[in-house]
C-alpha atoms as one frame of an Amber mdcrd trajectory, in Angstrom:
protein
  -9.513 -22.391  -9.277  -9.239 -26.148  -9.732 -12.195 -28.391  -8.920 -11.961
 -31.945  -7.615 -13.177 -33.258 -10.997 -10.054 -31.851 -12.627  -7.775 -34.137
 -10.580  -7.140 -37.564 -12.097  -6.731 -40.877 -10.294  -2.998 -40.323  -9.944
  -3.719 -36.911  -8.516  -6.212 -38.334  -6.000  -3.625 -40.888  -4.870  -0.992
 -38.168  -4.456  -3.440 -35.887  -2.618  -4.453 -38.692  -0.292  -0.806 -39.335
   0.454  -0.197 -35.646   1.123  -3.365 -35.399   3.229  -2.051 -38.169   5.443
   1.264 -36.334   5.869  -0.535 -33.030   6.528  -3.256 -34.404   8.782  -2.306
 -31.937  11.513  -3.931 -29.174   9.437  -7.324 -30.835   9.509  -7.058 -31.941
  13.131  -5.943 -28.531  14.352  -8.628 -26.740  12.380 -11.275 -28.940  13.972
  -9.876 -28.319  17.441  -9.910 -24.586  16.737 -13.593 -24.632  15.873 -13.150
 -24.076  12.133 -15.997 -25.572  10.129 -15.253 -28.799   8.269 -16.385 -27.297
   4.977 -13.420 -24.951   4.981 -10.825 -27.539   5.873 -11.621 -30.529   3.661
  -8.640 -31.666   1.687 -10.755 -31.457  -1.464 -11.370 -27.709  -1.203 -10.642
 -25.973  -4.542  -7.896 -23.726  -3.189  -5.968 -26.482  -1.442  -6.384 -28.752
  -4.459  -4.870 -26.009  -6.573  -1.925 -25.736  -4.208  -1.428 -29.496  -3.987
  -1.758 -29.969  -7.735   0.929 -27.341  -8.177   3.156 -29.206  -5.717   2.662
 -32.482  -7.588   3.619 -30.805 -10.868   6.640 -29.113  -9.267   7.719 -32.399
  -7.687   7.809 -34.046 -11.117   9.860 -31.171 -12.519  12.346 -31.472  -9.660
  12.663 -35.244 -10.087  13.234 -34.867 -13.819  15.941 -32.291 -13.243  17.933
 -34.102 -10.553  20.081 -35.804 -13.168  21.164 -32.436 -14.582  24.085 -30.748
 -12.856  23.908 -26.964 -12.759  27.347 -25.593 -13.466  28.656 -22.040 -13.501
  30.945 -22.350 -16.520  32.059 -19.780 -19.050  28.973 -20.422 -21.154  26.520
 -19.158 -18.531  28.878 -16.783 -16.744  28.382 -14.132 -19.419  24.610 -14.320
 -18.922  25.026 -12.923 -15.412  25.056  -9.157 -15.172  27.204  -9.468 -12.079
  29.221 -12.243 -10.439  29.293 -13.959  -7.080  32.491 -12.069  -6.282  30.707
  -8.768  -6.877  27.862  -9.762  -4.570  30.133 -11.045  -1.804  32.205  -7.868
  -1.950  29.231  -5.493  -2.007  27.508  -7.354   0.846  30.699  -7.369   2.944
  30.376 -11.075   3.699  33.010 -12.891   5.803  36.108 -14.095   3.963  35.564
 -17.735   4.919  32.051 -17.610   3.481  33.442 -16.246   0.239  35.860 -19.178
   0.067  32.969 -21.614   0.569  31.025 -19.918  -2.228  33.935 -20.019  -4.654
  34.369 -23.743  -4.031  30.708 -24.468  -4.800  28.817 -24.566  -8.079  25.575
 -23.247  -6.563  26.174 -19.491  -6.048  26.193 -18.425  -9.695  23.215 -20.684
 -10.342  21.354 -19.020  -7.487  22.127 -15.552  -8.849  21.033 -16.585 -12.318
  17.777 -18.006 -10.969  16.987 -14.897  -8.918  17.585 -12.691 -11.924  15.450
 -14.911 -14.138  12.674 -14.590 -11.545  12.758 -10.824 -11.947  14.870  -9.680
  -8.993  16.970  -6.586  -9.654  20.661  -6.455  -8.758  19.813  -4.265  -5.761
  17.220  -6.769  -4.552  19.632  -9.677  -5.013  22.293  -7.898  -2.969  19.733
  -7.157  -0.252  18.625 -10.794  -0.134  22.193 -12.103   0.050  23.223  -9.593
   2.722  20.296 -10.722   4.902  20.498 -14.423   4.141  23.997 -15.291   2.794
  23.366 -19.038   2.942  20.917 -18.691   0.073  23.987 -18.839  -2.192  24.604
 -22.403  -0.991  21.041 -23.577  -1.629  19.991 -25.755  -4.525  18.183 -23.177
  -6.678  15.863 -25.617  -8.462  14.895 -27.655  -5.414  14.952 -25.135  -2.566
  14.242 -21.718  -4.065  12.283 -21.779  -7.327   9.400 -24.035  -6.125   8.731
 -21.686  -3.191   8.752 -18.576  -5.352   6.456 -20.286  -7.859   4.130 -21.313
  -5.043   3.763 -17.708  -3.893   2.900 -16.748  -7.463   0.301 -19.519  -7.590
  -1.734 -18.118  -4.683  -2.655 -14.937  -6.519   0.166 -12.729  -5.284   1.387
 -10.334  -7.969   4.898 -10.556  -9.393   5.920  -7.322  -7.655   4.536  -8.570
  -4.328   6.556 -11.773  -4.548   9.770  -9.892  -5.309   9.205  -7.417  -2.478
   8.288 -10.151   0.027  11.371 -12.257  -0.644  13.589  -9.172  -0.576  12.106
  -7.968   2.718  12.233 -11.331   4.491  14.078 -14.102   2.598  14.398 -16.334
   5.663  11.110 -18.146   5.051  12.809 -19.721   2.020  14.520 -22.002   4.548
  11.141 -23.507   5.418   9.862 -26.720   3.855   7.369 -26.102   1.078   5.234
 -29.192   1.686   5.522 -29.392   5.462   5.357 -25.695   6.356   4.587 -23.081
   3.709   1.583 -24.749   2.058  -0.104 -25.748   5.360   0.660 -22.318   6.837
  -0.881 -20.440   3.928  -3.945 -22.700   4.010  -4.395 -22.173   7.751  -4.073
 -18.415   7.339  -6.733 -18.456   4.625  -9.199 -20.429   6.736  -8.406 -18.511
   9.936  -8.578 -15.015   8.431 -11.789 -15.593   6.536 -10.535 -15.826   2.984
  -7.618 -15.711   0.630  -7.725 -11.943   0.187  -7.276 -11.260   3.913  -4.546
 -13.883   4.208  -2.619 -12.515   1.251  -2.906  -8.960   2.609  -1.383 -10.085
   5.920   1.404 -12.052   4.229   2.287  -9.218   1.842   2.487  -6.666   4.641
   4.474  -8.897   6.972   6.090 -11.924   5.263   7.675 -12.878   8.589   4.329
 -14.583   9.280   5.415 -17.356   6.921   8.310 -18.122   9.267   6.078 -18.655
  12.308   4.640 -21.955  13.461   1.061 -20.911  12.821  -0.421 -24.002  14.474
   1.323 -23.365  17.788   0.271 -19.774  18.468  -1.388 -17.946  15.596  -4.409
 -20.173  14.944  -5.318 -20.599  18.658  -4.908 -16.847  19.244  -7.110 -15.977
  16.280  -9.717 -18.358  17.691  -9.468 -16.546  21.040 -10.172 -13.197  19.385
 -13.217 -14.595  17.595 -14.542 -16.424  20.651 -14.281 -13.273  22.790 -16.298
 -11.284  20.286 -13.619  -9.289  18.478 -15.096  -8.388  15.056 -13.604  -9.819
  11.864 -12.732  -6.333  10.608 -10.608  -5.685  13.701  -8.884  -9.070  13.417
  -7.996  -8.300   9.793  -6.541  -4.931  10.816  -4.517  -6.570  13.576  -3.059
  -9.087  11.145  -1.969  -6.358   8.706  -0.184  -4.330  11.411   3.391  -5.380
  12.089   3.359  -5.319  15.883  -0.120  -6.838  16.214   0.617  -9.665  13.802
   3.834 -10.492  15.662   1.969 -10.472  18.970  -0.742 -12.797  17.671   1.747
 -15.144  16.015   4.325 -15.150  18.802   2.410 -15.026  22.114   1.610 -18.153
  24.138  -2.121 -18.915  23.729  -2.724 -19.077  27.493  -1.250 -15.627  28.136
  -2.823 -14.144  25.011  -6.272 -15.325  26.093  -5.784 -13.774  29.532  -4.578
 -10.501  27.975  -7.537 -10.125  25.613 -10.038 -11.145  28.303  -8.591  -8.580
  30.738  -8.653  -5.805  28.158 -12.237  -6.593  27.173 -13.257  -6.544  30.862
 -11.630  -3.128  31.249 -14.100  -1.720  28.746 -11.950  -1.229  25.650 -13.934
  -0.930  22.436 -12.876  -4.001  20.390 -13.252  -1.937  17.200 -10.890   0.832
  18.295  -7.221   1.383  17.537  -6.727   1.803  21.292  -7.803  -1.827  21.736
  -5.004  -2.978  19.420  -2.414  -0.869  21.244  -3.585  -2.228  24.606  -3.235
  -5.821  23.399   0.259  -5.075  22.082   1.371  -3.325  25.278   0.215  -6.105
  27.568   0.953  -9.163  25.412   4.538  -8.082  24.760   5.185  -8.598  28.474
   5.198 -11.801  30.431   2.833 -11.932  33.374   5.740 -11.182  35.699   7.054
  -8.214  33.712   3.539  -6.792  33.419   3.180  -6.844  37.192   6.585  -5.190
  37.410   5.452  -2.447  35.019   2.382  -1.711  37.174   4.565  -1.610  40.282
   6.919   0.820  38.534   4.138   3.361  38.014   2.993   3.090  41.617   6.610
   3.656  42.699   6.485   7.015  40.887   3.559   8.067  43.046   0.551   7.037
  40.957  -2.226   5.196  42.750  -3.495   1.846  41.429  -6.666   3.515  40.131
  -4.620   6.211  38.397  -2.428   3.578  36.739  -5.457   1.712  35.387  -7.034
   4.981  34.244  -3.839   5.889  32.359  -3.779   2.482  30.682  -7.397   2.763
  29.591  -6.929   6.296  28.293  -3.461   5.989  26.737  -2.094   2.415  26.590
   0.804   3.729  24.455   2.434   4.928  27.702   2.916   1.314  28.752   4.939
   0.600  25.603   7.608   3.104  26.645  10.802   2.463  28.567  10.881   3.118
  32.304  13.761   5.558  31.847  11.708   7.703  29.433   8.657   7.755  31.686
  10.665   8.500  34.816  12.429  11.427  33.115   9.144  12.942  31.945   7.482
  12.575  35.365  10.439  14.131  37.179  10.496  17.038  34.745   6.824  17.884
  35.207   6.995  17.524  38.971  10.314  19.291  39.584  10.440  21.899  36.822
   6.794  22.685  36.124   5.419  22.254  39.644   2.926  19.718  38.322   1.254
  16.944  40.271   0.916  13.202  39.823  -2.857  13.553  39.558  -2.540  16.104
  36.756  -0.253  13.764  34.834  -2.580  10.806  35.309  -5.391  12.765  33.653
  -3.163  13.695  30.677  -1.042  10.541  30.123  -0.392  11.442  26.485   2.085
  14.054  27.700   4.368  11.236  28.870   4.664   9.869  25.330   6.468  12.930
  23.970  10.244  13.105  23.690  11.718  14.978  26.656  14.790  16.258  24.804
  13.275  16.941  21.384   9.817  18.228  22.264   9.004  18.802  25.922  12.065
  20.740  27.106  12.481  23.016  24.046   8.792  23.923  23.977   8.578  24.595
  27.714  11.701  26.748  27.520  10.210  28.790  24.673   6.891  29.237  26.463
   8.619  30.280  29.680  10.749  32.826  27.784   7.633  34.296  26.168   5.787
  34.308  29.488   8.654  36.186  31.138   8.462  38.821  28.382   4.666  39.035
  28.728   4.210  38.049  25.099   1.605  35.333  25.672  -1.241  34.660  28.092
  -0.145  33.410  31.478  -2.578  30.456  31.644  -0.746  28.238  29.185  -1.580
  24.528  29.158   1.178  22.022  28.647  -0.979  19.534  26.777  -2.074  22.309
  24.400   1.434  23.332  23.408   2.642  19.719  23.243  -0.157  18.562  20.946
   0.485  21.232  18.337   2.195  19.986  15.193   5.773  21.037  14.575   4.694
  23.566  11.937   1.957  25.029  14.139   4.258  25.458  17.119   7.072  26.868
  15.001   4.802  29.476  13.391   3.017  30.548  16.558   5.773  30.522  19.171
   9.091  30.784  17.303   8.895  32.520  13.930   6.560  35.223  15.211   9.007
  36.285  17.940  12.458  35.263  16.648  13.433  38.770  15.517  12.298  40.490
  18.706  13.419  37.683  21.045  16.247  35.684  19.395  16.434  33.478  22.501
  13.332  31.546  21.367  15.125  30.344  18.235  18.135  29.217  20.291  15.800
  27.306  22.597  14.010  25.692  19.663  17.280  24.546  18.117  18.384  22.999
  21.410  21.172  25.474  22.103  19.837  26.333  25.574  19.923  23.934  28.510
  18.013  24.101  31.740  21.141  24.029  33.825  23.327  25.978  31.384  24.872
  29.380  32.129  22.972  31.013  29.262  19.579  30.439  30.864  18.687  30.366
  34.566  15.378  28.496  34.707  14.917  28.915  38.441  15.575  32.650  38.307
  13.203  33.010  35.358  10.496  31.158  37.267  11.092  33.341  40.342  10.838
  36.603  38.423   7.872  35.426  36.357   5.989  32.897  38.497   3.315  31.954
  35.958   2.144  28.388  36.385   2.158  26.335  33.213  -1.132  24.541  33.742
  -1.583  20.867  33.025
């Protein structure tokens, strides 16, 4: 790390100039309740970042007089050409024409390769972000890659991050990336936590962290959510997107409501509940609650289901409606029974629920298993457990179970009369 004593007078002048341009970082941190000691412009980490920027700025200025050309001399240094990349990425013809008329593309490819990107990674980057070929490699790409290396991210991490989400390279280094990384470090309680979040989900670097992320992190802390839980939320894709992309007013209301409902702020269920509710607007959330009551659930049953299994509220209405109708119409279940076992609604109707219920009903009709079978028991078994116990054990004696497992039997098909089977063998599959 670089101390303030290591920065000369020229450096102090440059830092003061940058501090003036980046004053929003300090002001926002103060408004968010972050202690001054972590946000001073003379902190070792930020000085390191700013010193790097000053050095990079000089390198860029010294290189502006040099024109990067893709002539025959450097063409042979490339292991593949712009034409190869454009063809393999299936880019539009007009974009290919633009590339061929510019000197930048081959320079960009050469730079990416010199930074350690493989041909596969380069193709992936270009297919996601074709305009990178039109960027100035020395001014717009290399300084940002070098900056990521300077904040203690390993070489492999940098390559993987840029390959996974190259769009943050469009962002300004001085005005966005450096302030964003600094705010993440101060907001997440240290560089290690910030780097873990960035490595897992580099899309964070594309967000306006001052607008949503920092206020929402402050909300979590102010409402008593432990630091360990906040760190977990920031390293999970959905949670991090929710925190970085949700309006602070709605996010505060969501977390407050969930805390009041009794969710343990240390639990994984808490994170799922925040995701389920924050992904909706206030209007769509009300609509989701009304949807469940329209299916026959009471308001208390809906809230109980949300507290017990918030995952259900992340599912589409079509999926939930299909599962409810199946249990009510085909299994003679009740709304109350479903409300006490909401996890059942999260299983795939076509791939899990129907095949397994068909197999159980076939075995019940042949008196091969006990009549008091519970749906949640057979649904919760792993694929291997269910296959061994209910399919492989009986497939030779009752080949129909294997057909049902493979999806070759339909409820309304001629090969299997569900209603007749239920009439002849009226065992209730208990919820």
